[in-house]
N, C-alpha and C positions, 0 to 999 in steps of 0.2 A: 609506365602506368602502374599504380599501386595495386597490390593483390587485394581482391575483394575477400571479405571474411567467408570462411567455409561454414555452411550450415548443414547440420545433419538432420534436423527436425524443424518443422514449420514454426514452432513456438520460438525458436532461437532468432527468428527474423523479426519478432515483435519488439518494438522499442520498449514497451512496458516490461517485458521479460528481461531485457538487457539492463534496464534501470534497476529491477529487483535484484539481479545478480550483483550489480555494482553496489547496491545498498548492503547486501550481505557481506561483501568484501570490506566496505567501509566500517560497518558495525563490528566485524570480527577484529579488525585492527584497533578500533577505539576501545573495545572491551578488554583486549589484551594489554593495552597501555594503562588501563584503569585498574586500581587495586580491587580488593574484594567488593563486589557489589551485590552479593547474595542471590536470592531467588530470581530477582529481576533479570539478571544476566541470562539464566537458563530460559526464562520466558521470552526474552527478546530473541534469543537464538532460535527457539522454536517458531515464534511468530514470523521472524524474517525469512526463515526457511519456507514456511507455509505460503508466503506471498509467491515466491518463484514456483514452487511445486503446484500450487493451484492454478496459476496462470498457464503453465504447461499442460496440466491435465484438462483444464477447461478448453483450451485451444484445440485439443484433440477430440472433443465431443462433436457429434454430428447434429444434435438438436440444439436450437437456440436456447431453449429452457435449461438444458444441462450446462451449456457454456456459461449462461448467466449465473447459475448456482455456484460454479467454481470461481468465476470472476468476483462474485459477491463475497465469497469466503476469503479470497485474496485481499479484497478491499478491507474487510474487517481485520485481517491480520496486519495490514499496513497501518490502520488506525490504532491497533493495539501496540504496534512498535512506537508510534508517536507518543502514546500515553506512557509507555515504558521509559522513553527518553525523558519525559517530563518528571517521572518519579525519581529517576537518577539525579535530575537537577534539584528537585525538592529535597532530596536526601544529601545534597551537597557533594555527591560523588562526581558530578560533572557540572560545568557551568554552561550558560546559554550559548556562548560562542562555540563551545565544543560540539554541541548538538545541532547547531544551525545547519551545517551541510546535510546531515541526515534528515532533518525536518524538511529542507528544501527538496531533497530527492523523494521523500515520502509524499510530499504534496504533488509532485509531478506524477508519481505512480498512481495516487488516488484519482487524479484528474483523468489519466488515461484509462484506468479501470472503469470509471464512471462512463466514459465514452463508449467503451466496449459493452458495458451492461446496457446502456441506453440503445445502442445499435442492435443488440440481440434480443431486446425485450419487447413484448407486445404491450407492456404497461405504458400509459401516457405519462410523460414527464412534463413538469412546468417549464416553459421556455425561459422565463426570467425570474430571478430571485432578487429580493431587495438587498441593497448593499449593507443594510443594518441586520446583523445576525439575529437580534431580538425579534424582528418582524418575521424572519424565516422560522424561528422556533415557535412563535405563536401560530403561524400559518400551518406548520407541520402538526402541531398539537390539535388544531381544529380538524385537520384531515384525518388524524389518527382516531380522534374521539368524537367526531361528528359534531 
C-alpha cells in the first residue's frame, strides 16, 4: 500500500493549492532556463507566489466573505501570471509551446478558484455562459453599467 501524503495544514489538501505550488515550480524552472526577461520575471515570481499564499490564507479564514476575498486575490494573481506569460511571448522571450503547460495549469487553477469563490459567496452567479466570449463581454458590460 503506497504511503499517503502527509499534510500539516488543511490548505495542503486542496487540489488548487497543490496545482499552485506545481505552477510555481514549473515557472521557476522555465524562468531559470530563459535569459534575461526583465521586470516581467519579478512580477511573475510575485504573482505566482501570491496564488499559493492567498489560497492558504483564505482557506484558514472562518467567514465565507473572508475566504472569498483571498480566493479572489489568488484568482487575480493567476490571471496576472497568464498575462505575464503572454508578455514574454510577445517579446519573443518564450514561444507559445513553452508557455502552454503553464497556461493549462493556470486555467485549472482559475476554474477551481472560481468554484471555491462561488461555493463561499452569497452573490448569485449565472449558471450558463455563452460559448461566444463576445456575448459574455456584452452581457457583463450590461450588468456592470446597467
